[in-house]
N, C-alpha and C positions, 0 to 999 in steps of 0.2 A: 504494500500500500504506500503510495507516494504522499508527499506533503499536502497536495491539493485534496486528496481523498480524506486524509486525516482531519484537515480543517473543515471540510464539508460535513463529515460525520459528526465532528464535535459540535458544530453550529446547529445541526439538526437535533442532536440529543439535548442540547441546552434549550433550544426552543420548545421541544416536546416537554421537557421538565417544567418549563414555565407554564405551559398550557395545562399540564397535569396538576400542578400545584394549585392553579386557579380553580380547576374543577374539583379537586380534593377538598379545598377549604370551604367552598360554597355548596357542595352537594354531598360527596361521598362521606366525609367525616361527620356530617350531620345526620346520616341515616340512623335509624333505630338500631341499637346494639343487637346483634345476632351472630350466630356462628359463622355465617358466610361473609360478614362485613369485613373482618380483617383480611380474609382471603381475597375478597374483591379488591381491596385497596392494594394488597401486595401484587396480585396478578396483574391488576390494571397498570401498576407502575412498571412491571417487567415487560409487559406487552408493548406499552408505549415506548420503552427504551429500545426494544428490539426492532420495532417497526421504524422508529425514527432513525436508527443507525443504518438500516437497509436503505431507506429513502435518501439519507444523506450520501450514501455511497453511490447510488444511482444518479444523484443530482450533480455530480462532479462535472464541471464544464458546461452546464445547462442553465437557462434562466430560472429554473426551479429553485436554485440556491438562494434567490432573492426572497423566497417565502420565509424560511427560518430567520433571515436577517430582519425582515419586516416584523415578525413576531417578537424578536428581541428588542427592536426599537420601540414597539408598542408597550412591551413590558417595562422598559426603562422609563417611558413617559408616565406609565401608571405608578411606578415606584417614586418618581419625582412628585407626582400629585399627592401620593400618600405621605411623603416626607413633609411637604408643605402644609398639608392639613394637620398632620400630627404636631408639627412645630407650632402652628397657630393655636392649637387646642392644648398644648402641653401646660400642665399645672405646675405647682411648686414641687420641688424635690422633697423627699423626706428630710426632716430636721435631724433625725437620728436613726441609725440602722444597726441592729444587733446581728452578728454572725453573717455579715455579707461578705462574699468573696467566691469567685468562680475562676478556675484556672484550667488550662489545657491538660495539666497533669492529673486532675481529679474530675473526670467527666461525670461520674455518678453522684448526683446531688439529691437523690430520692428522699432522703430523710435529713438533709442538711438544712434544717429549718432556720429561717430568718424572720426577724420582726422589725417592721418599718413604722416609724412614728411620724405622722404628719400634723401640721398645725394649720387650721383654717380659720380665717376671720370672716364672720358674716355681719356686716355693718348694720343690717336691719334688725338683728337680734338684740333685745334689751334685757335678756335674762342672764343667769349665771353661766359660767363656763362649765363644760362637761366633756366627758371622754367616751369615745366609741371604740369597741374592739370589733373588727370586721373579719369574720372567719368564713371560709367558703371551701367547697369541694373536698370534704373529708374523704369521700369514697371509701368508707370502711370496707375492708376486705381482708383476705388471708395473706396477701402479698406483703403487707407491712405489719410489724409487730404492734400489738395493742399498747405496749409501753411507749411507743413513739407518739401515738395519739394522746395518751395521758400526759406526756411531757408537754406537748403543745398546749393542751387545755390548762394545765397548771401554770404555764407561762402567761396565758391569757388572764387567768385569775390574779396573778401577781401584778399585772398592770392596773388592777383596781378600776375596771371600766364602769361607767355609769350605765351604759347600754352595750349589749352584745348583739351583733347582727350576724345571722347565718344566712348566706345567700345561695343555698341549694346544693344538691348532690351529696346528701348525707351518706348514701350507700351506692354501690354499683350493682349489687345482687341482693335479692330479698332475704337470703339466708343469713345476712349479717345485720339485719335490723335489730336483733336482740343485743347487739354490742353497743347500740347507741346510748341507752340510759347511763351505763357506767362511764362513758366518755363525756357526754353532755353535762352530767351532774357536777363535773369538776370545776366549772366556772359559771358564775351568775352575774348579771348586770345589776348594779345597785337599784336602778330604776326600771329594770326589766330586760328580758332576753327575747328577741324576735327573729323570725325567720321566714323564708319562702322555700318551696320545693324547686328542684332543678329537673332537667330532662331525664337524668338517670333515675331519680326518684319516681318519676312518672313511668319510666320503662320497667322499673323493678316492681313496685307495688305501692302506688300513691296512698291508698287507704291505710295500709300497715305502717308506712313511714310516717304519715301525718299523725296517726294515733300514738305511735311510740314517742315521736318528738314532742308532741303536745303534753304527753304524760310526764315528761321530764321537766316541765315548767317553761318550755319555749312557746311563746305565743306565735302561732303561724298566721301570717297575713296573706291569705290566699285570695288575691285580688280584693283585698279589704283594707280598711284604715282603722287607726286607733289614735286617740289623743292621750299623751303621757305627761303628767305633771312633772316638772323639773325643778321646782322651787321658786321662791319669790313670787308665788301666785301665777306663774306662767307655765305653759305647756308647749309641746311640739307635736306635730302631726307626723305619724309614721305610716307609710303605705307599703303594700306588697303587690308586685305584678308578676304573675307566673306565665305570662304569654311568651312564646306561642304554644306552650304545651298544655295549658289549662283549657277550659271550655272554649269552644269555637266562638262563642258569643259571651265573653266575660262582661260583668257589669262595668259601666264607665268608671274610670278612676276619679276619685274626688279631687277637686281643685282646692288648694289651700285658700283660706280667707285672706283678705288684704292684710299684710303685715304679719301673717302667721308663718312660723318657721316649719318647713315640711321636708321630710327625708323619705327617700324611696328605696326599697329593696327589690332587686330583680336578679334573676340568675344570669341572663345574657346581656352584655353591654350593647348588643344590637338594638335594644329598645331605647337607647339614649336620645336619639333625635326626637322621637315621639314624646317621651316622658319629659324631656327638658323644656318642652313648650308649655307644660302645665303649671309651672311656677314653683317647682321643688328646688330647694337650695342645694341638695346633694343626692346623688344616686350611687348605690353600692352594688357591685356585681362581681361575678367570678367567671366560671364556665370555660374560659380559654386556657387555664392552667399556665398562663404565661408562654404558651406554645409547647410546654412540657419538654420539648427538645429544642434547645437553642444553640446556634453556632456562635461562639465568641466573636464579637464585633459585628457580626452579620445579623444576629437576632433570631427570632422565631421564623419558622418556615410554614408550619401547619397550625392554623388557627381556625376553629369552627365558626366562621363569621362571614356574612355577606359583604363585610367591609375589609376582608383580609386581615392583615395584622395592624390595622390603623390604631386600634385601642387595645393592643394585646396585654398590656400590663402597666400599672402605675396610676398617676393622678393626671386628669385632664379637666378642662373647662369647656363645656359645650353649651352654647346659648346662655351663658352666665350661670350654668349649673355645674357644680363640681361632680366629676365622675371618678370613682375609685374602683379600680379593677385589680383585685388581688390574684396572685398566681395559685392560690389555694394551698391546701395541706396535703391531700393524698394524690393519687394518680390512677388513671384508668388504663386503657389499652394504648400502648404497652404499659405494664405496671412498673415503670421506672421513669426517672427524670434525668436528662443529660444536660449539663451546664445550665440548669434552670432550677433555682432553689424554690422550695415551697415557702410560703410566707403568710403572715397575718399582719393586717394593718391596724395600727392604733391611731385614731384620728381625734385630736383635741380641738374642740370647737369653742370659739369665744365670740362675743359680740362687741358692741360699742363700749360696754362697761366691763369687758373681759379683764 
């Protein structure tokens, strides 16, 4: 194989990889979990690799070589757009991070738990300052030791949060629902603990997950709202949105009253544009696992989102609404994290009198 053939095959494979990742993020990875799903993803990747290599070899010296070049240019423009949007929406970095650090020499970060603390000022808030612990994607299963989950929840308790938010995917498989009480009971919010279900909870057994989680003292906001007193005669509105996995016709989400501080829990950040128009000060979400497998300096590749990796992890501001997307605690398929630390967010909120 001469140099021209090598270049042609390489460009074709690279273009096919871009197309496959686009399709994987927006379609395949979001399919309901089943035995055939992982095989479909793996086989699809290998088939696209083989076909693209063959087409690249046949395209040597022909105008067809312009096709993969065009795909790569379109991909580059898409990445530029994503970078510009992400830069415009980027919120403040955490003010403190415990146990942060990823290196090429230690790719397996499956239980290398980090804790990131953010400080948010809400000028319209006239009440006292308070603290939120944001936990997501426990994915309780047999792949991770129970001691790991207990360690995480004890660290959450040590942070002395006023509110704890769980944003879904408590389990991956219904057989592990019975492990939830022992883990969730290790941390309680002073003013309450609230949560929503995620896609894996719906795919496992939503009734069993909801009943077990509720029995531990977590208030599930399943497309519902609640007002919580926070002291000094003031309260905040907390809402939950389980779309798109909940009812096909969920009740309309309540809008906060003028001057009322409102917070939203939802599993997927894909809801951010719709929810941010309702007047909520902050939205808390998970679902993406930070990509679960990240390439140092390049970032995530596979993110189950129609927006790709635009909001894969961290703090963003969309339509004046804060969006917090945690990488989560556990892992699903595959049952490991590479160069992607699990984490919990601690968010300190203060207002004008903070």
